[in-house]
VEXDREN-2710 file (C-alpha; in Angstrom, 1 decimal):
% VEXDREN-2710
k/r/px/py/pz
1/MET/0.0/0.0/0.0
2/ALA/1.4/3.7/-1.1
3/ARG/1.5/6.4/1.9
4/LEU/0.5/9.5/1.5
5/ASP/4.2/11.2/1.7
6/VAL/4.5/14.8/3.1
7/SER/7.9/14.8/3.6
8/ASP/8.5/17.4/1.2
9/GLY/5.0/19.7/1.2
10/PHE/1.5/18.2/-0.1
11/ASP/0.3/19.0/-4.2
12/VAL/-2.9/17.0/-4.7
13/HIS/-2.0/16.9/-8.4
14/ASP/0.5/14.4/-7.6
15/TYR/-2.6/11.8/-5.9
16/ARG/-4.9/13.1/-8.4
17/SER/-5.8/9.2/-9.7
18/LYS/-5.9/8.1/-5.9
19/LEU/-7.9/10.9/-4.0
20/LYS/-11.7/12.1/-5.1
21/LEU/-12.5/15.8/-4.4
22/LEU/-15.4/16.0/-2.2
23/ARG/-15.7/19.9/-1.7
24/GLN/-13.2/22.9/-2.2
25/ASP/-13.3/26.6/-1.4
26/ALA/-10.7/29.3/-1.0
27/GLY/-8.6/27.7/1.6
28/SER/-9.2/24.3/2.2
29/MET/-10.3/20.7/0.1
30/SER/-12.2/17.5/1.6
31/LEU/-11.2/14.9/-0.4
32/ALA/-12.1/10.8/-0.5
33/ASN/-9.3/8.2/-0.5
34/ARG/-10.3/5.9/-3.5
35/GLU/-7.7/3.9/-3.3
36/GLY/-6.7/3.0/0.3
37/LEU/-3.7/5.6/0.4
38/GLY/-1.9/5.1/3.9
39/CYS/-2.0/7.8/6.2
40/PRO/1.5/10.0/6.5
41/ALA/1.0/9.8/10.6
42/CYS/0.0/6.0/11.3
43/GLY/0.4/4.3/7.9
44/ASP/-3.2/2.8/7.9
45/PRO/-5.7/3.8/5.2
46/PHE/-8.0/6.8/5.7
47/GLU/-11.3/7.6/4.8
48/ARG/-11.0/11.3/4.1
49/LEU/-8.7/14.0/3.6
50/PHE/-9.2/17.6/4.8
51/VAL/-6.5/20.3/3.5
52/SER/-6.4/23.5/4.8
53/ASP/-4.3/26.7/3.8
54/ASP/-6.2/28.6/6.4
55/GLU/-4.7/29.8/9.9
56/THR/-7.5/28.5/11.7
57/VAL/-10.4/25.9/10.9
58/THR/-13.7/25.0/13.1
59/PHE/-15.3/21.6/12.4
60/SER/-19.1/21.3/13.4
61/SER/-19.3/17.7/14.0
62/ALA/-16.6/15.5/15.3
63/PRO/-16.0/12.1/13.0
64/GLU/-16.5/8.7/14.6
65/GLY/-13.4/7.0/14.4
66/PRO/-9.5/8.1/14.7
67/ILE/-7.9/11.2/13.7
68/CYS/-4.7/11.8/12.7
69/LEU/-2.9/15.4/12.0
70/ALA/0.1/15.8/9.7
71/ARG/1.4/19.5/9.0
72/THR/3.7/20.6/5.9
73/ASP/5.0/24.0/6.0
74/ASP/2.0/25.3/4.0
75/ARG/-1.0/23.4/4.9
76/LEU/-2.5/21.1/7.7
77/LEU/-4.0/17.3/6.7
78/VAL/-6.7/15.9/8.4
79/MET/-7.0/12.4/8.0
80/THR/-10.2/10.4/9.4
81/HIS/-10.0/6.2/9.6
END
């Protein structure tokens, strides 16, 4: 299983065929993991990926499973399992 590599930043275009865009606005996007990519934090496959360039983010509902976070120089990545 390939793992989402964030060691040199994160560019969604590198994973275009493996992730499906669900929602996008000016500073963030939500994606579904279509190919079972491994989480950069724990290595297990994740279900959803939230990517944000924003300084602050508020979530209105909590996921039912585990959450992993990864930080690049420019972005915060939140993976739900």
